[in-house]
C-alpha positions as a printed NumPy array, in Angstrom:
array([[  8.205,  60.439,  -2.528],
       [  5.42 ,  57.796,  -1.651],
       [  1.596,  58.858,  -1.624],
       [  0.292,  55.834,   0.281],
       [  1.814,  54.711,   3.585],
       [  1.254,  51.137,   4.475],
       [  0.94 ,  51.461,   8.101],
       [  0.518,  47.455,   8.587],
       [  4.137,  46.768,   7.052],
       [  5.761,  46.925,  10.168],
       [  3.279,  45.785,  12.688],
       [  5.306,  42.603,  13.582],
       [  4.384,  41.341,  17.095],
       [  2.353,  44.608,  17.619],
       [ -0.365,  42.638,  15.043],
       [ -1.212,  40.624,  18.535],
       [ -3.43 ,  43.9  ,  19.726],
       [ -5.38 ,  43.637,  16.62 ],
       [ -8.18 ,  40.895,  16.941],
       [-11.167,  42.77 ,  15.85 ],
       [-13.509,  40.74 ,  13.358],
       [-14.18 ,  42.577,   9.95 ],
       [-17.946,  41.452,  10.215],
       [-18.019,  43.263,  13.6  ],
       [-16.55 ,  46.715,  12.138],
       [-18.423,  49.892,  13.056],
       [-19.976,  51.216,   9.708],
       [-18.309,  54.948,  10.628],
       [-14.647,  53.443,  10.082],
       [-13.155,  55.084,   7.119],
       [-11.858,  52.651,   4.461],
       [ -8.44 ,  51.31 ,   5.005],
       [ -6.366,  48.695,   6.861],
       [ -7.44 ,  49.702,  10.521],
       [-10.985,  49.546,  11.889],
       [-12.841,  49.306,  15.064],
       [-15.163,  46.688,  15.494],
       [-16.261,  45.314,  18.975],
       [-14.478,  47.646,  20.763],
       [-15.084,  48.342,  24.8  ],
       [-16.836,  51.89 ,  25.467],
       [-14.607,  53.195,  28.022],
       [-13.35 ,  55.805,  25.723],
       [ -9.284,  55.274,  25.804],
       [ -8.801,  55.269,  22.048],
       [ -8.519,  58.801,  21.782],
       [ -6.139,  59.18 ,  24.64 ],
       [ -3.443,  57.364,  22.38 ],
       [ -4.931,  58.59 ,  19.234],
       [ -6.787,  61.608,  19.333],
       [ -6.322,  62.391,  15.583],
       [ -7.552,  58.89 ,  14.409],
       [-10.249,  57.525,  16.756],
       [-13.801,  58.768,  17.545],
       [-16.708,  57.106,  19.506],
       [-19.89 ,  56.101,  17.916],
       [-22.727,  53.814,  16.926],
       [-25.279,  52.133,  19.424],
       [-22.996,  51.837,  22.283],
       [-20.451,  54.586,  21.393],
       [-17.755,  52.233,  20.566],
       [-14.339,  53.303,  19.206],
       [-13.566,  53.642,  15.434],
       [-11.08 ,  54.813,  13.026],
       [-12.009,  58.057,  11.25 ],
       [ -8.603,  58.846,   9.6  ],
       [ -6.299,  56.029,   8.869],
       [ -2.237,  56.539,  10.048],
       [ -0.143,  58.339,   7.26 ],
       [  3.298,  57.875,   9.334],
       [  4.855,  55.271,  11.53 ],
       [  4.636,  57.644,  14.523],
       [  0.67 ,  57.694,  13.987],
       [  0.574,  54.124,  13.237],
       [  2.319,  53.76 ,  16.415],
       [ -0.242,  55.639,  18.389],
       [ -3.057,  53.621,  16.867],
       [ -1.392,  50.435,  17.905],
       [ -1.132,  51.942,  21.463],
       [ -5.149,  52.477,  21.213],
       [ -5.607,  48.906,  20.26 ],
       [ -3.526,  47.819,  23.173],
       [ -5.458,  49.731,  25.7  ],
       [ -8.792,  48.135,  24.312],
       [ -9.688,  45.268,  26.888],
       [-11.867,  43.911,  23.948],
       [ -9.022,  43.725,  21.498],
       [-11.587,  44.794,  19.131],
       [ -9.37 ,  46.614,  16.481],
       [ -8.857,  45.361,  13.399],
       [ -5.721,  45.773,  11.075],
       [ -6.757,  43.525,   8.165],
       [ -8.761,  45.891,   6.211],
       [ -6.785,  45.745,   3.155],
       [ -7.964,  41.833,   2.692],
       [-11.477,  42.838,   2.936],
       [-11.87 ,  46.324,   1.219],
       [-12.451,  46.147,  -2.8  ],
       [-12.487,  49.017,  -4.891],
       [-16.328,  48.736,  -5.464],
       [-16.663,  48.323,  -1.613],
       [-14.964,  51.669,  -1.065],
       [-16.691,  53.189,  -3.856],
       [-19.795,  52.329,  -2.228],
       [-18.731,  53.615,   1.411],
       [-17.937,  56.944,  -0.504],
       [-21.488,  57.173,  -2.325],
       [-22.917,  56.566,   1.283],
       [-20.795,  59.119,   2.916],
       [-24.055,  61.249,   3.737],
       [-25.128,  58.596,   6.204],
       [-21.879,  59.538,   8.165],
       [-22.201,  63.04 ,   7.987],
       [-26.148,  62.882,   8.761],
       [-25.163,  60.634,  11.809],
       [-22.417,  62.991,  13.069],
       [-24.739,  65.998,  12.612],
       [-27.434,  64.51 ,  14.649],
       [-25.641,  64.063,  17.937],
       [-25.169,  66.541,  20.56 ],
       [-21.198,  65.836,  21.047],
       [-20.631,  68.233,  23.641],
       [-23.373,  66.684,  25.935],
       [-21.902,  63.063,  25.021],
       [-18.15 ,  64.088,  26.004],
       [-18.434,  63.097,  29.699],
       [-14.667,  62.274,  29.39 ],
       [-13.856,  65.916,  28.062],
       [-11.745,  64.564,  25.054],
       [-12.596,  67.019,  22.733],
       [-15.272,  64.656,  20.943],
       [-17.209,  67.838,  19.293],
       [-13.91 ,  69.097,  17.647],
       [-12.691,  65.665,  16.45 ],
       [-16.353,  65.332,  14.658],
       [-16.092,  68.535,  12.954],
       [-12.544,  67.397,  11.916],
       [-14.133,  64.367,  10.486],
       [-16.57 ,  66.321,   8.991],
       [-14.079,  68.47 ,   7.342],
       [-12.05 ,  65.489,   6.22 ],
       [-14.966,  63.989,   4.067],
       [-15.8  ,  67.398,   2.604],
       [-12.126,  67.92 ,   1.944],
       [ -9.313,  66.014,   1.353],
       [-10.605,  62.214,   2.229],
       [-11.905,  61.871,  -1.729],
       [ -7.981,  62.21 ,  -2.461],
       [ -6.889,  59.804,   0.227],
       [ -9.516,  57.259,  -0.956],
       [ -8.247,  57.481,  -4.717],
       [ -4.874,  56.714,  -3.491],
       [ -6.145,  54.   ,  -1.417],
       [ -8.089,  52.496,  -4.385],
       [ -4.79 ,  52.419,  -6.184],
       [ -2.939,  50.617,  -3.611],
       [ -5.795,  48.158,  -3.668],
       [ -6.005,  47.635,  -7.504],
       [ -2.01 ,  47.748,  -8.17 ],
       [ -0.732,  46.7  ,  -5.026],
       [  1.705,  49.509,  -4.626],
       [  1.487,  53.21 ,  -3.805],
       [  1.028,  55.456,  -6.894],
       [  4.019,  57.591,  -8.21 ],
       [  3.583,  61.209,  -8.083],
       [  1.487,  62.786, -11.026],
       [  0.087,  59.251, -12.092],
       [ -3.364,  58.86 , -12.952],
       [ -5.561,  57.929,  -9.955],
       [ -8.727,  56.131,  -9.969],
       [-12.086,  57.627,  -9.73 ],
       [-14.51 ,  57.208,  -6.631]])
């Protein structure tokens, strides 16, 4: 059993849909290989990847709130990236996230939950895509299993491989 699924390993030509720049990524993205940077604000991402994409920031751009864990989930995120006319998604997060940066993101997660709580997502959901439910899912993920997922991701970053079941994981 593999604890970490590398969603970028089989991207092949699909990698062309990911032209977002790390420097432009939205601060709401969860650590991992995929992120939304300067995406459009036409709200197409959730149509393809509703369990992974949300809208936020100043211009309600697309960002990745949950990294894919299977090939099928990665394919949905590829579709979301392909639908973005600005090609603002990135897939090179592994080259930029460091263990210290992941830990810093985790320490500052309150900024994200505060932002998510301050908005009236039902009112903002003009496209009726279930944004309020997805925001609740993101908050629940932050309060629940995200810590474990990030510890597995930290192992991936530090060791270059998935941890074996039962292997000690790095601390956040």
